[in-house]
C-alpha positions, 0 to 999 in steps of 0.5 A: 858130082858136086853141086852148088846154086848159082842163085842168078834168078831175079824176081819173077824170072823163070830160070832159063837153064836146068838148075840141077846141073853140075855147079860148083859149090860155095865152098869151092867158089870161096876156096878158089877165090882165096887161093887165086889171091895173095893180098887181103885185109886183116881185121884185128881188135885194136889194143887201145879200146877193141875197135876193129883195126884193118890192115893190108897184108900178104898171105898164103894158104896152109892146109886151108888156113891163111898164114902171114909173116908179120913184124913185131912192129906192126899194129895188127901183130900187137893187137894179136898178141893181146886178142887173137880174134881176127878176120880176113877179107879176100876180094876180087877186083876188075869189074865195073861194079865192085859189088858184083865182084866175089869176096870171102871173109874168113873168121877165127883166132890168129896165133903164132905158128907152132914150131912143128909147123914152122918149116911147112908154113915157111915153104908155102908162104915163100912159094907164094911170096918169094921176095919175102926171103930177104926178110923171113929170118929177121928176128923181129918177124914171125909166122902167125896162122888164122885158124878158120872157123867160119866162112862168109862167101859172097859171089856178087848179087844174089849169091851168097852163104855161110860155108861150113868149116869142114866143107871149106877145108876139104874144098879144092881150088878150081884147076881152071881158074888160072887159065880161065881168063884166057879161055873167056877171052878167046871164046868171046873174041873168036867164037861168038856164034858158038855161044849163041849156038849153045844158048839156043841148044841147051837153054830156053833162051830162043831169042838170043841176039848176043851172048858173052862167056862170063865164067868157066870152071871144072864143071861147066861155063856161064854166059850172059845172053842178050834176050828181048827181056834184057840180059840173062844168065845161062849155065851149061855143063860139061860131060865130065870134069875138066882140069886143064886148058886142053880138056876145056877146048875138047869139051867146048868143041864137042858141045859146039858140034852138038849145039849146031846140030840141034839148031841146024847151024852148019857153020 
């Protein structure tokens, strides 16, 4: 099973869970983040003096590489016609601390899509951006593709790395990502006691007063536990990889039963 590193540990803090339990790799985390986004910042080199120039763009993924439908009137298109070097910054939003959000920077050369790839790129892009069908056939619009050869992943404080290009291409977006928000809301609102049981049974955090589920993926889930030493991260692994909300529910219920037996909670 694929493994990654959460890198949650602070200075002098003992990790409260087994660091070797299954965890998404940084390639998987990065691919999931990018696959869930439709807009980003495209950085090109300004035709006048080579200064980095940032543009807000829409994009889709085609075999792991971002594709764009661009106008010849756009500055970034003019820049790319002269120098194909570019990068795409894809960032999460929503957290109260912006720097705690995940972000991915993809670097490579961005050039016009070849004739043989036009149809598949068009299909991918319109699936992500159906409104583009109104102008996709305009003569001054064309598809460009960023051939990714370097990937920088930052998953918030203390979780970052350069992802190898082959790992990026072969990684798959997490199938739970589209429903993760609903699962977190349900668990935090309706099953607070189960979260406490998970912490007490499957970690070294015996003094937990409160816990909230902060993320869930195909391999398991993570919680923030309030201890007498402050909030601490805890990860719990599923018995097997999941790919649907139904499978997540089955695993969470089974783990809750085992946890309550372990801590003597008959609820």
